[in-house]
C-alpha positions as CSV (number, residue, x, y, z in Angstrom):
1,D,0.0,0.0,0.0
2,E,1.0,3.7,0.0
3,H,2.7,3.4,3.4
4,G,5.0,0.6,2.2
5,T,3.5,-2.0,4.5
6,Q,2.2,-5.4,3.5
7,K,-0.5,-7.4,5.2
8,F,-0.4,-11.2,5.3
9,S,-3.0,-13.5,6.8
10,S,-3.6,-17.2,7.3
11,D,-6.8,-19.2,7.8
12,F,-6.6,-22.4,9.9
13,N,-9.2,-25.0,8.9
14,W,-9.1,-27.6,11.7
15,T,-11.8,-29.7,10.0
16,T,-9.6,-30.3,6.9
17,H,-6.3,-29.7,8.7
18,R,-5.2,-27.2,6.0
19,A,-3.8,-23.7,6.4
20,T,-4.6,-21.2,3.6
21,F,-2.5,-18.1,3.2
22,S,-3.2,-14.7,1.8
23,S,-1.1,-15.6,-1.3
24,G,-3.6,-18.3,-2.1
25,S,-1.2,-21.2,-1.2
26,N,-2.1,-23.8,1.3
27,E,-0.5,-26.6,3.2
28,V,-1.1,-29.3,5.8
29,L,-1.9,-27.9,9.2
30,P,-0.1,-29.8,11.9
31,E,-1.9,-30.2,15.2
32,G,-1.1,-27.4,17.7
33,S,-0.1,-24.8,15.0
34,Q,-0.6,-21.2,15.9
35,D,-0.4,-17.7,14.5
36,F,2.7,-15.7,15.7
37,L,0.9,-13.5,18.3
38,S,-1.0,-16.4,19.9
39,F,2.1,-18.5,20.2
40,L,3.7,-15.9,22.4
41,Y,0.9,-16.3,24.9
42,Q,0.4,-20.0,24.5
43,L,4.0,-20.6,25.7
44,S,2.7,-20.3,29.3
45,Q,0.8,-23.5,28.7
46,T,3.8,-25.4,27.4
47,F,6.0,-27.7,29.5
48,L,9.3,-25.7,29.6
49,D,11.3,-28.3,31.4
50,K,12.5,-29.9,28.2
51,G,15.7,-28.9,26.4
52,A,13.9,-27.6,23.4
53,V,10.2,-26.9,22.7
54,P,8.9,-27.5,19.2
55,V,6.3,-25.1,17.8
56,E,4.5,-24.7,14.4
57,I,3.9,-21.0,13.7
58,S,2.2,-19.1,10.8
59,N,3.5,-15.7,9.9
60,G,0.7,-15.2,7.3
61,K,2.9,-16.4,4.4
62,K,3.7,-19.9,5.5
63,L,4.1,-22.3,8.4
64,E,7.4,-22.6,10.1
65,R,8.6,-25.1,12.6
66,Y,10.6,-23.5,15.4
67,Q,12.7,-25.3,18.1
68,L,12.8,-23.0,21.2
69,E,15.6,-23.8,23.6
70,V,15.0,-23.2,27.2
71,K,18.0,-21.1,28.2
72,G,17.2,-20.8,31.9
73,E,16.2,-18.0,34.3
74,E,17.3,-14.4,33.9
75,D,16.4,-11.1,35.5
76,I,15.0,-8.6,33.0
77,V,14.9,-4.9,33.6
78,T,11.5,-3.5,32.7
79,P,9.5,-0.3,33.5
80,M,7.8,-2.5,36.1
81,G,11.2,-3.1,37.8
82,T,13.5,-6.1,37.5
83,Q,11.5,-9.2,36.7
84,P,12.7,-12.9,37.0
85,A,12.0,-14.6,33.7
86,I,12.5,-17.8,31.7
87,H,14.6,-17.1,28.5
88,L,13.7,-19.1,25.4
89,S,15.8,-18.8,22.2
90,K,15.0,-20.1,18.7
91,L,17.6,-22.6,17.6
92,H,18.9,-21.4,14.2
93,A,21.8,-21.8,11.9
94,P,24.2,-19.0,11.0
95,G,22.6,-16.8,8.4
96,E,19.1,-17.5,9.7
97,E,16.9,-15.2,11.6
98,G,16.7,-15.7,15.4
99,L,14.2,-15.0,18.1
100,D,14.5,-14.6,21.9
101,I,11.5,-14.5,24.3
102,W,11.4,-13.9,28.1
103,L,8.4,-15.1,30.1
104,A,7.7,-13.5,33.5
105,L,7.9,-16.0,36.4
106,Q,5.8,-13.8,38.7
107,Y,3.1,-13.1,36.0
108,R,1.9,-16.5,34.9
109,L,4.6,-16.8,32.3
110,L,3.3,-14.0,30.2
111,P,5.9,-12.6,27.7
112,I,7.7,-9.6,29.0
113,K,10.5,-9.2,26.4
114,F,10.8,-10.2,22.8
115,R,13.8,-9.8,20.5
116,Q,14.2,-10.4,16.8
117,I,17.7,-11.2,15.4
118,D,18.4,-10.6,11.7
119,R,20.3,-12.9,9.4
120,T,23.6,-11.2,10.3
121,G,23.1,-11.8,14.0
122,K,22.2,-8.2,14.9
123,I,19.2,-7.1,16.9
124,A,16.4,-6.3,14.4
125,G,13.8,-5.3,16.9
126,E,13.1,-5.5,20.6
127,L,9.9,-5.1,22.7
128,V,9.8,-4.8,26.5
129,I,6.5,-4.8,28.4
130,K,5.6,-1.6,30.3
131,E,2.7,-3.0,32.4
132,I,0.9,-6.2,33.2
133,R,-2.5,-6.5,34.9
134,V,-3.7,-10.0,35.9
135,S,-7.0,-11.0,37.5
136,D,-7.4,-13.7,40.1
137,E,-10.3,-15.1,38.1
């Protein structure tokens, strides 16, 4: 469009187990596949005591299989103060994009930090949570 942005979407059909993308292509939809935003929040429901956690993620153009390595606990500085977190890192070969995610131990494993790594190994983008509100319900 005129702002130089592109929109991609994917449709998950769990009846036929097919994912259809905005380009018109489609492929088999593995059980447990998620869109990128949902996957960040579904990590709190994943057993993180394994060495690596496999996840199938759609970015709107295709499905990708990630292996997220559990790196351990780290303290993350946020506008809410220093937060203990579990660090997950996408296993990737040199020249591939990387991904790091930190889940807050005191906030039901919600994501509090997210970092994208470009193909050269440099930080391409980073988000840190400013505020979290949780309900007891």
